[in-house]
C-alpha positions as CSV (number, residue, x, y, z in Angstrom):
1,X,131.0,-6.8,-67.6
2,X,128.2,-5.7,-69.9
3,X,128.1,-7.1,-73.4
4,X,126.2,-4.0,-74.6
5,X,128.4,-1.6,-76.4
6,X,128.2,2.0,-75.3
7,X,126.3,4.2,-77.8
8,X,128.4,7.0,-79.3
9,X,127.1,10.5,-78.8
10,X,126.4,13.0,-81.6
11,X,125.7,16.7,-81.0
12,X,123.5,17.9,-83.8
13,X,123.4,21.7,-84.2
14,X,120.8,22.8,-86.7
15,X,118.4,25.7,-86.6
16,X,115.8,24.2,-89.0
17,X,113.6,22.3,-86.6
18,X,112.2,19.8,-89.2
19,X,115.6,19.0,-90.6
20,X,117.1,18.6,-87.1
21,X,114.2,16.2,-86.3
22,X,114.8,14.1,-89.4
23,X,118.6,14.0,-89.0
24,X,118.2,13.0,-85.3
25,X,115.8,10.2,-86.2
26,X,118.2,8.8,-88.8
27,X,121.1,8.9,-86.3
28,X,119.0,7.3,-83.5
29,X,118.0,4.5,-85.9
30,X,121.7,3.9,-86.5
31,X,122.1,3.5,-82.7
32,X,123.6,6.9,-81.8
33,X,122.7,9.0,-78.7
34,X,121.7,12.4,-80.1
35,X,121.8,15.7,-78.3
36,X,120.2,18.5,-80.2
37,X,120.8,22.3,-80.2
38,X,119.1,25.0,-82.3
39,X,122.2,27.2,-82.6
40,X,125.8,27.5,-81.5
41,X,125.0,29.3,-78.2
42,X,122.6,26.6,-77.2
43,X,125.2,24.0,-78.0
44,X,127.9,25.7,-75.9
45,X,125.5,25.8,-73.0
46,X,124.8,22.1,-73.4
47,X,128.6,21.3,-73.6
48,X,129.2,23.1,-70.3
49,X,127.0,20.6,-68.4
50,X,127.6,17.3,-70.3
51,X,130.2,15.0,-71.7
52,X,131.7,15.9,-75.0
53,X,130.3,14.1,-78.0
54,X,132.4,11.9,-80.3
55,X,131.0,13.8,-83.3
56,X,129.4,17.3,-83.8
57,X,127.2,17.9,-86.9
58,X,127.2,21.6,-87.4
59,X,125.1,23.9,-89.6
60,X,126.9,27.0,-90.7
61,X,124.1,29.5,-91.0
62,X,122.2,29.9,-87.7
63,X,120.9,32.7,-85.5
64,X,122.5,33.9,-82.2
65,X,125.8,32.0,-82.8
66,X,126.5,30.7,-86.3
67,X,128.6,27.7,-87.1
68,X,131.8,29.6,-87.9
69,X,131.7,31.3,-84.5
70,X,130.9,28.0,-82.8
71,X,133.9,26.4,-84.4
72,X,136.2,29.1,-83.1
73,X,134.8,28.7,-79.6
74,X,134.8,24.8,-79.6
75,X,138.5,24.7,-80.6
76,X,139.4,26.8,-77.6
77,X,137.1,24.7,-75.4
78,X,139.7,22.5,-73.6
79,X,137.3,19.8,-72.7
80,X,135.8,19.3,-76.2
81,X,138.5,20.5,-78.6
82,X,139.1,16.9,-79.8
83,X,135.5,16.3,-80.9
84,X,135.3,15.7,-84.6
85,X,133.1,18.1,-86.6
86,X,131.1,17.6,-89.8
87,X,129.8,20.8,-91.4
88,X,126.5,20.9,-93.2
89,X,124.9,23.8,-94.9
90,X,122.2,24.7,-97.4
91,X,124.4,27.6,-98.5
92,X,125.5,27.2,-102.1
């Protein structure tokens, strides 16, 4: 049996490339596997072909599919409906 603990996976959905890069680096430094998506549509495509993450960090305001629409879709996505979601936004 391996003594190495399995890294937890975070799906980071953020359209601002620089902010997404910085957030991913912080999470990786804290020993998380990070999958990145630039919008909700891209994230849904990633989820179709991968394991569900333990945590989703979600921006609300994005092109193509915004965070609110993604939340509706993910809650009806049987495979990943139990993933926890943290919402972040620059919207005041």
